[in-house]
C-alpha positions in Angstrom: 132.7 226.8 99.8 133.4 226.4 102.6 133.9 227.1 107.5 134.6 229.0 107.1 131.9 229.9 108.8 135.8 238.7 114.8 137.7 249.2 126.7 134.3 249.2 127.9 134.1 246.4 130.3 131.0 244.4 131.2 128.4 247.0 129.9 124.9 245.7 129.8 123.0 246.6 126.6 119.7 247.7 128.1 117.7 248.5 125.1 114.3 247.6 123.7 114.5 244.7 121.2 114.5 247.0 118.2 116.9 249.4 119.8 119.3 246.6 120.5 119.4 245.6 116.9 120.5 249.1 115.9 123.4 249.1 118.4 124.4 245.8 119.9 124.5 244.0 116.6 127.3 246.4 115.8 129.3 246.9 112.7 132.5 245.9 114.4 135.7 246.4 112.4 136.5 249.6 114.2 139.7 250.8 115.9 141.0 249.7 119.3 139.8 253.0 120.8 136.1 252.1 120.4 135.0 248.7 121.7 131.3 249.7 122.0 130.6 248.3 118.5 131.7 244.8 119.6 129.8 242.1 121.5 129.6 242.6 125.3 126.9 241.0 127.5 125.1 239.6 124.5 126.1 237.7 121.3 123.4 238.6 118.8 124.8 237.4 115.4 126.9 234.6 114.2 130.2 236.4 114.3 129.4 238.4 117.5 129.1 241.5 115.4 128.3 242.1 111.7 132.1 242.4 111.1 132.5 238.7 112.2 135.3 239.6 114.6 134.2 237.2 117.3 135.6 239.7 119.8 133.9 240.5 123.1 134.6 243.5 125.4 134.0 241.2 128.4 137.1 240.8 130.7 136.0 239.1 133.9 137.7 235.8 132.8 141.3 236.8 132.6 144.8 235.4 132.9 144.8 235.3 136.6 141.6 233.3 137.1 141.0 231.3 133.9 142.6 228.3 135.7 139.3 228.2 137.6 137.2 227.7 134.4 134.6 224.9 134.9 131.4 223.6 133.3 128.4 225.6 134.4 125.8 223.5 132.6 125.2 221.3 129.6 122.2 220.9 127.3 121.7 217.8 125.2 119.6 218.5 122.1 118.9 214.7 121.6 118.7 211.7 123.8 122.1 209.9 124.0 120.7 206.9 122.2 119.6 209.0 119.2 122.8 211.1 119.0 124.6 208.6 116.9 122.2 209.4 114.0 122.9 213.2 114.3 124.6 215.4 111.7 127.5 217.6 112.6 127.1 219.9 115.6 128.5 223.2 114.2 126.0 225.7 115.7 127.0 229.0 117.2 124.9 230.0 120.2 123.1 233.4 120.0 122.4 235.1 123.3 120.0 238.0 124.0 117.8 239.0 126.9 119.2 236.2 129.0 118.1 233.6 126.5 120.2 231.4 124.3 119.1 230.3 120.9 120.7 227.2 119.4 120.1 224.6 116.7 121.0 221.0 115.9 121.2 219.4 112.4 118.5 216.9 113.2 118.6 213.1 112.9 119.4 211.2 109.8 116.2 209.1 110.3 113.9 212.0 110.8 112.9 214.8 108.4 113.4 217.7 110.8 116.0 220.2 112.0 115.6 221.7 115.5 115.7 225.1 117.1 115.8 225.7 120.9 115.5 228.6 123.3 117.2 228.1 126.6 117.6 230.1 129.8 121.2 231.2 129.2 122.0 231.2 132.9 120.7 227.8 133.8 120.3 225.9 130.5 116.7 225.2 131.2 114.6 224.6 128.1 112.1 227.4 127.2 110.9 226.1 123.9 111.8 223.7 121.1 110.7 223.8 117.5 111.2 220.9 115.0 111.4 222.4 111.5 110.0 220.0 108.9 112.2 219.1 105.9 111.5 217.6 102.6 112.7 214.0 102.3 114.9 214.9 99.3 116.5 217.8 101.2 117.3 215.5 104.1 118.9 212.9 101.8 121.0 215.5 100.0 122.1 217.1 103.2 123.0 214.1 105.2 124.3 211.6 102.7 126.4 214.1 100.7 127.5 216.4 103.5 126.3 214.9 106.8 124.3 218.0 107.4 125.3 220.8 109.6 123.3 223.8 110.9 125.4 226.7 112.1 122.8 228.7 114.0 120.2 231.4 113.8 119.8 235.1 113.4 117.5 237.2 115.6 115.8 240.5 115.0 112.4 242.2 114.9 111.1 239.9 117.7 111.9 236.8 115.6 114.3 233.9 115.3 115.4 233.2 111.7 116.9 229.8 110.7 117.9 228.3 107.4 117.6 224.6 106.7 119.2 221.9 104.7 116.3 221.8 102.2 117.1 225.4 101.1 114.5 227.2 103.1 114.5 230.0 105.7 112.0 230.2 108.5 110.9 233.0 110.8 109.9 232.0 114.4 108.4 233.9 117.2 111.2 234.7 119.6 109.1 234.0 122.7 107.3 230.8 121.6 109.1 229.3 118.6 105.9 229.3 116.6 106.2 230.2 112.9 105.4 233.8 111.9 102.7 233.1 109.4 103.0 236.6 107.8 106.5 235.7 106.7 106.6 234.0 103.3 104.2 231.1 103.3 103.2 230.1 106.8 106.6 231.3 108.2 108.8 229.9 105.4 110.5 231.2 102.3 112.1 229.0 99.7 115.6 230.2 99.1 116.5 227.6 96.5 115.4 224.4 94.9 116.6 221.3 96.6 116.0 219.2 93.6 118.7 221.2 91.8 121.2 220.4 94.6 120.7 223.6 96.7 120.9 223.4 100.4 121.9 225.8 103.3 124.2 225.1 106.3 125.1 228.7 107.3 123.3 230.9 109.8 121.3 233.7 108.1 122.3 237.3 108.9 119.9 240.0 110.0 120.6 243.6 109.1 118.2 246.3 110.5 116.8 249.0 108.2 118.8 251.6 110.1 122.0 250.1 108.7 120.9 249.9 105.1 121.8 252.9 102.8 119.2 254.7 100.8 118.7 254.5 97.1 118.0 250.8 96.5 115.2 248.2 96.5 116.3 247.0 100.0 116.5 250.5 101.5 114.2 251.2 104.4 113.7 247.5 105.1 115.0 245.0 107.8 116.9 242.4 105.8 117.7 238.7 106.0 120.8 237.6 104.0 121.5 234.1 103.0 123.4 232.1 100.3 123.1 228.6 98.9 125.6 225.8 99.5 126.3 222.9 97.2 129.1 223.7 94.7 129.6 220.0 94.0 125.9 219.5 93.0 126.2 220.8 89.5 124.4 224.0 90.5 124.9 227.8 89.9 125.6 229.6 93.2 123.7 232.6 94.3 123.1 235.0 97.2 119.8 236.6 98.2 118.3 239.3 100.3 114.8 239.0 101.8 112.5 241.5 103.5 112.8 240.3 107.1 109.2 241.3 107.9 107.3 239.8 104.9 109.8 237.3 103.4 109.6 239.1 100.0 112.7 238.4 97.9 114.5 241.7 97.3 117.4 240.8 95.1 119.5 237.9 93.9 123.2 237.9 92.9 124.4 235.0 90.8 127.9 234.1 91.9 128.5 232.5 88.4 127.9 235.2 85.7 125.9 234.5 82.6 127.3 235.0 79.1 126.4 238.7 78.9 127.2 239.5 82.5 130.4 241.0 83.8 132.8 238.1 84.1 130.8 235.9 81.8 133.8 235.7 79.4 135.7 233.7 82.1 133.5 230.7 81.2 133.5 229.0 77.8 130.7 228.7 75.2 130.2 225.0 74.6 127.7 222.8 72.7 126.7 219.2 73.2 126.7 217.4 76.6 128.6 220.2 78.3 126.7 223.2 76.9 126.2 226.2 79.3 128.8 225.3 81.9 128.0 228.4 83.9 124.6 226.9 84.9 126.6 224.1 86.7 129.4 226.4 87.7 129.2 226.1 91.5 130.7 229.1 93.4 128.3 228.5 96.3 128.2 230.7 99.4 128.9 228.2 102.2 129.2 230.6 105.2 127.6 233.8 106.3 129.0 237.1 105.1 130.2 240.1 107.0 128.7 243.6 106.6 130.1 247.2 106.9 127.3 249.6 107.6 129.6 252.6 106.8 130.2 251.4 103.2 126.9 249.5 102.8 128.8 246.6 101.4 128.4 242.8 102.1 131.6 240.7 102.0 131.4 236.9 101.4 133.6 234.0 100.3 132.5 231.8 97.4 132.9 228.2 96.7 135.0 226.4 94.0 133.8 226.0 90.4 132.2 222.7 89.4 133.5 220.1 88.7 136.1 220.4 91.4 139.1 218.6 89.9 138.2 218.5 86.2 138.3 221.9 84.5 138.4 220.6 80.9 134.9 221.8 80.1 135.1 225.1 82.0 138.2 226.7 80.5 138.9 230.2 81.9 139.3 231.9 85.3 135.7 230.9 86.3 134.5 234.0 88.1 133.3 234.5 90.8 134.4 231.1 92.2 137.0 230.8 94.9 136.8 234.6 95.5 136.1 237.3 98.1 133.0 239.0 96.7 131.7 242.4 97.7 128.1 243.4 97.0 126.1 246.5 97.7 123.4 245.6 100.2 120.9 248.2 98.9 120.5 246.5 95.5 122.7 243.4 95.3 125.1 244.8 92.7 128.8 243.9 92.6 131.1 246.4 94.2 134.3 244.4 93.6 135.8 240.9 93.7 139.1 239.4 94.4 139.7 235.8 93.0 142.1 233.9 95.3 142.4 230.9 92.9 141.9 231.1 89.2 140.3 228.1 87.4 140.4 226.2 90.8 141.3 222.5 90.4 141.8 221.7 94.1 138.6 222.8 95.9 140.5 225.7 97.4 137.3 227.7 97.9 136.7 230.5 100.4 134.9 228.4 103.0 135.0 230.5 106.1 133.4 233.8 107.1 135.3 237.0 106.2 136.4 239.3 109.0 136.4 243.2 108.9 139.0 245.3 110.7 140.8 248.6 110.4 144.6 248.7 110.0 146.2 251.8 111.5 149.8 252.2 110.4 152.0 255.2 110.2 149.1 257.5 111.0 147.0 256.1 108.1 143.9 253.9 108.4 143.0 251.2 105.9 139.5 249.6 106.1 140.3 245.9 105.5 138.6 242.5 105.1 140.5 239.3 105.9 139.7 235.8 104.5 141.6 232.7 105.8 142.1 230.5 102.7 142.5 226.8 102.2 145.6 227.8 100.4 147.3 228.7 103.7 147.3 232.5 103.2 145.3 235.0 105.1 144.1 237.3 102.3 144.0 240.9 103.6 142.2 243.2 101.2 141.3 246.9 101.1 137.5 246.5 101.7 136.8 249.6 99.5 138.6 248.4 96.4 139.5 244.7 96.9 143.2 245.4 96.3 145.5 243.2 98.5 147.1 245.2 101.4 150.1 242.8 101.1 150.8 242.1 97.5 149.8 238.7 96.0 151.7 238.8 92.7 150.7 236.5 89.9 153.2 233.7 89.8 153.8 230.9 87.2 152.4 227.5 88.1 152.8 224.0 86.6 150.8 222.8 83.6 148.6 219.7 83.5 148.7 216.6 81.3 145.1 215.6 82.0 143.0 214.9 78.9 139.3 214.1 79.2 137.6 211.2 77.5 136.4 213.4 74.6 140.0 214.6 74.0 139.5 217.9 75.8 142.8 218.9 77.4 143.0 220.7 80.8 144.0 224.3 80.3 145.3 225.6 83.7 145.6 229.2 84.6 149.3 230.0 83.8 149.6 232.0 87.0 148.1 232.1 90.5 148.2 234.8 93.2 151.0 234.0 95.8 150.8 236.3 98.7 153.8 238.1 100.3 152.3 237.7 103.8 153.2 234.6 105.9 151.6 231.3 105.0 150.1 229.6 108.1 150.4 226.0 106.9 153.0 224.2 104.7 152.4 224.6 101.0 154.2 221.5 99.7 157.5 221.2 97.9 158.9 219.1 100.7 159.8 215.5 101.5 158.4 213.5 104.4 159.4 210.1 105.7 156.7 207.5 106.1 157.6 203.9 107.2 161.2 204.5 106.2 160.1 205.6 102.8 160.6 209.1 101.4 157.5 210.7 99.9 157.4 213.9 98.0 154.6 216.4 98.5 154.0 218.5 95.4 153.8 222.2 95.9 150.5 224.2 96.0 148.9 224.7 92.6 150.3 221.5 91.1 147.5 220.2 89.0 145.9 216.9 90.1 147.1 213.6 88.7 145.4 212.1 85.7 143.0 209.4 86.6 142.1 206.3 84.7 139.2 206.5 82.3 135.8 205.2 83.4 136.1 206.4 87.0 133.6 209.1 86.6 129.8 208.7 86.2 127.4 206.8 88.4 130.0 204.2 89.5 132.3 207.0 90.5 129.6 208.8 92.5 129.2 205.8 94.9 133.0 205.5 95.0 133.4 209.1 96.0 130.7 209.0 98.7 132.0 205.8 100.1 135.5 207.3 100.3 134.1 210.2 102.2 132.3 207.8 104.6 135.4 205.8 105.0 137.4 208.9 106.0 134.8 209.6 108.6 135.0 206.1 109.9 131.3 205.6 109.2 130.0 202.5 107.4 129.3 203.3 103.7 126.1 202.2 102.1 128.1 201.1 99.1 131.0 199.2 100.6 133.8 200.8 98.5 137.1 201.5 100.3 140.3 203.4 99.6 142.0 200.4 98.2 139.5 200.2 95.3 140.2 203.6 94.0 142.4 204.1 90.9 146.0 204.7 91.8 147.2 207.5 89.4 147.4 210.5 91.7 149.5 213.3 93.1 150.2 214.1 96.8 149.7 217.8 97.2 149.3 220.3 100.1 147.3 222.1 101.3 144.4 219.6 101.0 140.9 220.3 99.9 140.1 220.8 103.6 142.8 223.4 103.9 144.6 225.2 105.3 141.6 227.0 106.8 138.2 225.5 106.1 135.0 226.7 107.7 136.6 227.4 111.1 135.7 230.9 112.0 138.7 233.3 112.4 138.5 235.7 115.3 140.2 239.2 115.6 141.3 241.3 118.5 141.2 245.1 117.9 143.4 245.5 121.0 146.2 243.4 119.7 145.7 243.8 115.9 145.9 240.0 115.7 143.7 237.6 113.6 143.5 234.1 115.1 143.3 231.4 112.4 142.6 227.7 112.9 143.9 225.4 110.2 144.8 221.8 109.3 148.0 220.2 107.9 147.0 217.1 106.0 148.5 216.3 102.6 146.0 214.8 100.2 146.1 212.8 97.0 144.4 214.6 94.1 143.3 212.9 90.9 141.2 214.3 88.0 139.0 211.7 86.4 137.3 211.7 82.9 133.6 212.3 82.5 131.5 211.8 79.5 128.7 214.1 80.5 127.2 216.0 83.4 125.3 213.9 85.9 122.0 215.8 85.7 119.1 215.3 88.0 118.8 211.5 87.6 120.2 210.6 91.0 119.5 211.9 94.5 123.3 211.6 94.9 123.8 214.4 92.5 127.5 215.2 93.1 130.1 215.9 90.5 133.7 216.2 91.7 135.5 215.6 88.4 137.8 213.2 90.1 138.6 212.2 93.7 140.9 213.0 96.6 141.9 210.7 99.4 143.8 211.0 102.7 146.5 208.2 102.5 146.1 206.0 105.5 149.9 205.8 106.0 149.9 209.6 106.3 147.2 209.9 109.0 149.8 209.9 111.8 151.4 212.9 110.3 148.2 215.0 110.1 148.1 217.9 112.5 146.6 221.3 113.0 147.6 224.8 113.9 146.4 227.9 115.6 148.1 231.1 114.2 148.1 234.7 115.3 148.7 237.1 112.4 149.5 240.7 112.9 147.3 242.4 110.3 149.6 245.4 110.2 152.5 243.4 108.9 151.2 240.2 107.5 153.5 238.3 109.8 152.7 235.4 112.1 153.2 236.7 115.7 152.9 233.2 117.2 151.7 229.7 116.2 150.6 226.7 118.3 150.8 223.3 116.6 148.1 220.8 117.6 148.1 217.1 117.2 144.8 216.9 115.3 143.4 218.9 112.3 141.7 222.1 113.4 138.2 222.8 112.1 137.3 224.7 115.2 136.6 228.5 115.3 137.6 230.7 118.2 136.5 233.7 120.2 138.6 236.3 121.9 138.0 238.8 124.7 139.2 242.2 126.0 141.2 240.4 128.7 143.3 238.8 125.9 141.9 235.3 126.4 141.4 233.2 123.3 139.0 230.3 123.6 139.0 227.4 121.2 138.3 223.6 121.2 141.1 221.1 120.8 141.2 217.4 120.0 144.1 215.0 120.3 144.8 211.3 120.1 144.1 209.3 123.2 147.5 207.8 124.3 145.7 205.1 126.2 143.2 204.0 123.6 144.4 203.6 120.0 142.0 205.0 117.5 140.2 207.2 120.0 140.5 210.9 120.8 140.3 213.2 123.8 138.7 216.7 123.4 139.1 219.8 125.4 137.9 223.4 125.6 141.1 225.5 125.9 142.0 229.0 126.9 145.1 230.7 125.4 147.0 233.9 126.2 146.1 235.8 123.0 149.3 237.8 123.2 151.8 234.9 123.0 149.9 231.6 122.5 150.5 230.2 125.9 147.9 227.6 126.9 146.5 228.8 130.2 143.9 226.1 130.8 141.9 223.4 129.2 138.8 221.6 130.4 137.9 218.1 129.3 134.7 217.9 127.2 132.7 214.7 126.4 132.9 215.1 122.6 134.9 217.1 120.1 133.8 220.5 118.8 134.0 221.8 115.2 132.1 224.9 116.1 133.1 228.4 117.3 132.4 229.7 120.7 130.2 232.5 122.2 130.8 234.5 125.3 128.2 236.6 127.3 127.4 237.7 130.8 124.3 237.6 133.0 124.0 239.3 136.5 127.7 240.3 136.3 128.9 236.7 135.6 130.8 235.8 132.4 130.0 232.6 130.5 131.5 230.9 127.4 129.5 228.5 125.3 130.3 226.0 122.5 128.6 223.2 120.7 130.1 219.7 121.4 129.2 216.5 119.7 129.1 214.9 116.3 132.2 216.3 114.5 134.3 215.8 111.4 137.3 215.9 113.7 136.7 213.1 116.2 134.3 211.1 114.0 132.2 210.5 117.1 128.7 211.4 118.2 126.9 213.6 120.6 124.5 216.5 120.7 125.5 219.0 123.5 126.0 222.6 124.1 128.5 223.1 126.9 128.7 226.4 128.9 131.6 227.3 131.1 132.2 229.9 133.8 134.5 230.5 136.8 134.2 228.3 139.8 133.1 230.1 143.0 132.1 233.2 141.1 
């Protein structure tokens, strides 16, 4: 997967804790005439509301005074000397009862991930809890993905957090102590880390009042979480737990078995590659959205495994690279929409889906939107999964790749190509690099055919080293770009998008979805493999090839911030940024859009400068930006205390700036 990863002004939600969960959590996704369902003085779930709109009805910070935005306080989760060993800072602050709940991914030389409760007005520490991890979980998380933790859920007097070793914990909201009646001493095992399972997304809490009757989950407060790790030869799944006891209520396998619906989209094989569905991927990288009116959960799924070599997984490979809708009461499939058939590019649905209503010509369509790595914002009827703007099946090129056992790549003959605007280039163009013309193949061109012998244990270290090289981090193996086989194809969008895990926001006042994306052509190569890797190595990763960012193209990499009118499928405005955009946004009732930005430092080659920026959501005009010490690849939160509005974002270790840090930075108006 994947992210990624949506006017009553300044109303204080003054409820008891249980009462707040039934109201302030909100369904979101409503019309512009009812903003009470959206975030206001609090921010109680990852997306601000269960619809993931990241919209707040606050309006104190507006176009007239946003120029006075300044840092109110900063909280460092680690000492500066230790921050260089930190995973990615991608957490989203949760705010309730004047407290802020945050996480960090922990240090690579420690077996913990951390949860903090702060005074949301001052930044003072209330409590800190170090969550213990298994050593294997730490290794998998950090060395394959440089672990991230994207935040917590709150409800029922508890803080819920999922960890890189595939566990979910329940902590006392006042002390941080584990709730011993939840699971085993406060912990439930969601997956098996020895099988390549891990979790980076924030869990989602749904109160019993929002769960329909008639199912195993009815009448219960629920925690929802999925498993990440499509590249680890695992079968993805999504689970619901009783939020009080930790009892597992249901599981949905995102790769169907042979007798399940969709099982015929995977082949029946014997020998080394038998039962490919058990290694099929389709992980759920980011948190879902939820519509209490329909009782349906909406999620994006990861790519099939292996990523680039589909020779032993012939077929469409459901439910990979899809938007998947499940009934919350029992975990059954409501519908699915596959964005990419037989995915060969890692074009998974990596971000969180957003719910909204489209009112047009007197008719209302309940919709779900998913920003794709492909460069399309897929807008689907959330009752049926049918695209609101047609995405007709269109012919795509064939592949000449043949695996080492003679198995030929059988591509899907067609792929959905949407009639709505694409928000990044989709190839089929020439660029000039060092006075040399380079052709970028169009989207859905199959990867190039790699040289034999590049897969297997030696390839694993090559792939990981390449990833470290891209991040400008010393590799434990020493392999560099120049040592990779050269047969390849330059294609866009890249495996990072388009839109990756960056969370899309949505304004019900403007009917605009705000999409952060990256423009970075990538070399794709499929590589032959003689057999699955299995469990022999802790570095259990199977890509079926490799992709690289050509060094000579780095100066041409960029990002974008696009505003799409969900009523028309057209881009209303677009801002190009000088650096790839992995940063989510949040938007307010005063039509202010907040997002982090990074750009190259003109005075220091190879270094970057980062800002927290405010845009006019109606037209894309940058109204202000405040310098921050490190980049951000996390979305923002806004809230108010004592009549004063704040905006918070995680800054620090980031895939964007390749730097270090471990801060949460909070902004407000000067002199207010």
